[in-house]
N, C-alpha and C positions, 0 to 999 in steps of 0.2 A: 068694896069694888075698886077703890083707888090703889090698893096694894096689888091686886091681881093685874090691873092695867100697867102699873109700874114694872112688875115682873115680866109681863109679856113684852113690853117695850124694850126692856133690858135684854131679854132673850133674842128678840128680833135684831136689835142694833149691835149687840156684842157677840152673837153666835151665828144666827141663821144667815143674815146677809153677808157678813165677812167670810163665812165658810163657803158660801156659794161663789163669792167673788174670787176666792183663792183656789178652790179645788174644782169647780164645775165648769168654768169658762174654758172652752177649747179655743185657745188663741192661735193654734196652728192651722186648723181646718175650718174654723168658724162654728158658731152655735155653741152647744153645751154638751158635755159628756153625759152619756145615758146612765152611767153607773159609777159609783164610788163605793169601795168596800169599807167595812167598819174601821179598818186600820188606815183609812184615808188614801188607799191606793186607787188611782184612777184606772178604770177598766176601759181603756181606749178603744177596744174593739166592740164594746157594747153598742147596740143600735141607739140612734138618737130618735126622739119622739116629738111630733108636732105639738102635742098637748103640753109637754114639758117646756118647750120653747115659748109657747104662748103664755104659760104661767110665769116664766121668767120675765118676759116682756111686761106683763101686767104688774108683777111684784115690784120690779125695779123702777118702773115708771111711777107707780104709786108711792114708793118709798121716796123718790126724789121730790114728787109733788107734795106729799103730806108732811114729810120730815124736813123738807127744804134743804136737803143735803145734796149738793151737786155731784158728789162722788158716785151716786147711783145712776146718773144719766148715761154715762158711757156703756154701762152694762145693759141698760134698756135699749140703747141704740144697737148694741151688738146683737141682741135678740131680734130686734126689728130687721136688721140686715139678714140674719139667718132665715127669717120667715119670708122675706120678700126677694131675696136673691140679690 
């Protein structure tokens, strides 16, 4: 089980979270883009979703809390602002 945990941790910290921070955050209009193509092309006209924004808030808040890495806090705050206006 230790190997699986280590692989999951590596995938989260080296791929999933950095990908989201780089490609999904809509810094121009707030919130998060609703779709990114397989070639990493952002589909800026895709609709945004409340559930996605809620998940981003939870994910990045938990990442900051559990991992103790402050780089995730601004993304969590970005999500909070998108949800609360």
